[in-house]
N, C-alpha and C positions, 0 to 999 in steps of 0.2 A: 499878620497871620490870623485867619478866620477859623474859629472852632464852633461856629453855630450850625445846628442841624435844621434844615428846612423840612418841615412836614408838609408834603403836598397832598391835600385832600379836598377835592371840590365840595364834598358834602360829608355829613356824618359826625357822630359824637366820638368815633374812634380816635380822631385826630386830637380832640380835646383831652381824652384819656391818655393818649400817648404823650402829649405835651406835659401833662401833670406828672406822669411817671418820670419822664426825662428831667423835669424841673426838680423833682425830689432827689434825683441822682446827680443834681448840679450840672446837667448837660444843657447848655444854652440852646434854645430852640425857638422857632417861629413857624406858625401855621400859615400857609398860603393856599388860596382857594382857586386861583385861575392860572392858566398857562402864562398869561401876560405878567401877573404878579410873580410867578415862579421865575420867569426870565429876568425880571427886574432885580429880584433878590439874589439870584445866582450871580449876576453881574456885580452886585454890591459886595459880594464876598460870602463864601459858604464853605463849611467844612465837609458836609455830606448832605445828601437828600434822602429822606425816608418817605416811602409811599407804598400804596397797595396796588396790586395788579389792576383792579377795577378802575383806578383813577387814571391809568395810562391810556387816555384817548389818543387817537392819531395826532391831534394837535399837541397834546402834552408830551408825547413821545418825541415828536419832531422838535419841540422847543428844547427839551433836555439834550437830545442828540446834537442839535446845532450848537449848543453851549459846549458840550463835550468836545466836539470837533474843532471849535475855535480856541480851545485851551492852548497855552504855550506848552512846549515839549516837557518841561519839568512837572507839569500838572496832570493829575489823573483823578478827577472828582469821583469819590465813592458814592454809589447809589445802593441803598438798602431797600430791597423790594420784598414786601410781605405778600405771600401767595397762599392760595388754597391747595393747589396741586403741584407745588414745586415747579420744575421746568417743563411739565407736561402740556401746559396750555400754549397755544400758538402765540398769544400775546406776550407771555413771559419769554418764550424763545426769541421773539422779535426784539424785545427789550434787551436781552442779553447780547444779541448781535449788534444792535444799534448803540448801546450805551457803554459797553466795555467793562468797566470796573463795577460789576453788579454782585452784591451779596444777597442770596435768596434765603429768606426765613419763612418756613411754612407755618401757617396759622392753624390752630391757636399757638401763639408764641409765648413762652414763659417770659415774665418780666425781666428776670435776671439775664436771660439770653438776649433780649432786645437791648438792654443797657450795656452789657459787655460787648456785644457786636458793634454798637455805635461808638463806644469808647475806643475799641480797637481800630475802627476805620478813621476815627478822628486822630489817633496817635500816628497812624500811617500818613494822614494828610499833613500833620505837623512836621513829619520827617521830610515831606516834599518841600515844604516851605524852608526848612533848614538847608536842604540841598540847593534850593534856589539862591538863598542868601550866601552860602559858601561859594557858589559859582559866580555870583555878582562880585564878591570880595576878591576872588581870584582874578577876574577880568580887570577890576580896578587896579590891583597890584601890578599885573602885567602891563597895563597901559602906563602906569607911573614909572615902572622900571624901564620900559621902552623909551619913554620921554627922557628920563635921567641918563640913559646910555647914549642917546642921540646927541645930547648937548655936549659932552666932553669929546665925542668923536668928531664933531665938526671942526674944531680947531686943530685936532690932530691931522685930519685929512687935508686941511688947508696948509699946515706946516709941511706935510709930506710933498704936496704938489709944489710948494715953493722951493723945497730942497732939490727936487728933481729938476 
């Protein structure tokens, strides 16, 4: 289960400040600067992505959208997007449509709002992993049960056919 937040920021000191704030709140995080690095780190495992609307170039948006699309059914990667004008900008509306699980926070954002929002999406992500594990265990149990039931039924079927 991955609880790390990826901070995607091609440039700027805001990412360093956000990383320090999250670090003080004991939220594991990593700053990535390029769409290629973002893709690599998302595939390695991520709890959430934090970015700003200015960072969502067409390539970055395409990279995140491709990852979101390729997720298994149990997974819904949360994206926290810091905006200047909420959902009013075309770029933000496009991100909402392409990325699905997007939480918008208007800037300037209070530190406590940022931390609690990220903690909330990470808790939801943790629940996704728990559901996946429960589903895996259920499948494992049913496979074992099916195997155990087939074994005693084979001699019974053979006995019945001999009796007939």
